[in-house]
Every structure is written in structure tokens, then in C-alpha cells.
C-alpha positions, 0 to 999 in steps of 0.5 A: 806070097807063097801058096798055102801061106797067110799074109799077116800084118804084125804090130806091137806096142811101144811104151816108155819106161824108166830104162828106155822104151819097151816093145810088147803086146805083139799081135797079127791079123791076116791081110791082103794089103800089107802096110810095109811103109809103116808096119811089118808083114810076114807070111806064115803057114797058118794061125798056129805058126803065127801065134808061136812066132808072136810068143817067141817075139814077145820073149825075145823083146821082154827085157830089151830096152831102146833109146828111141822109137825108130831104133825099136821099130827098126830092130823089131822089123829086122827081127820079124823079117829074119825070123818069120821066114824060118817059121 
């Protein structure tokens, strides 16, 4: 973990819909022991940066649909790992 950053465990809700699975309700909580096996963790400088990132993720995935839960999880995880480091 970088000095001056906070490690957050990120989560979201995956729900079925008529056009496929959707992901929404992105959330994060500070953690010292991230679950990287079944979840996603990311570092942010502060709560405001994390909150801004969650809003961007919510907008990014608002209209996207997935055929299965594994695809949804892997896509969100890749997005988080790619974009969180830029925040």
C-alpha cells in the first residue's frame, strides 16, 4: 500500500434483468485485510477520491448487461484494477 492512501474493499450488486445481468450499487469500505480472491480492493488517497471513482463506475456500468455472473465480475474487476490506479 502506498503511503498516504487508504485501501478499500469494493463491492456492487449484480441483478438479473430482461436484457441480462446488471451491476450497480457500487460501494466501498476501508479495510486492512482485503478479500482479493472473491472481491476487489483498490487504493485511493481519501474518501472523496473513492466516492468519485464509485460514481464513475456506476455511470460506466449503468447501461451494460452481461450474460453471466462470472463475466460481470471479471469485467468490473478489470475496470476497477485499470481505473482505480489512475484516480
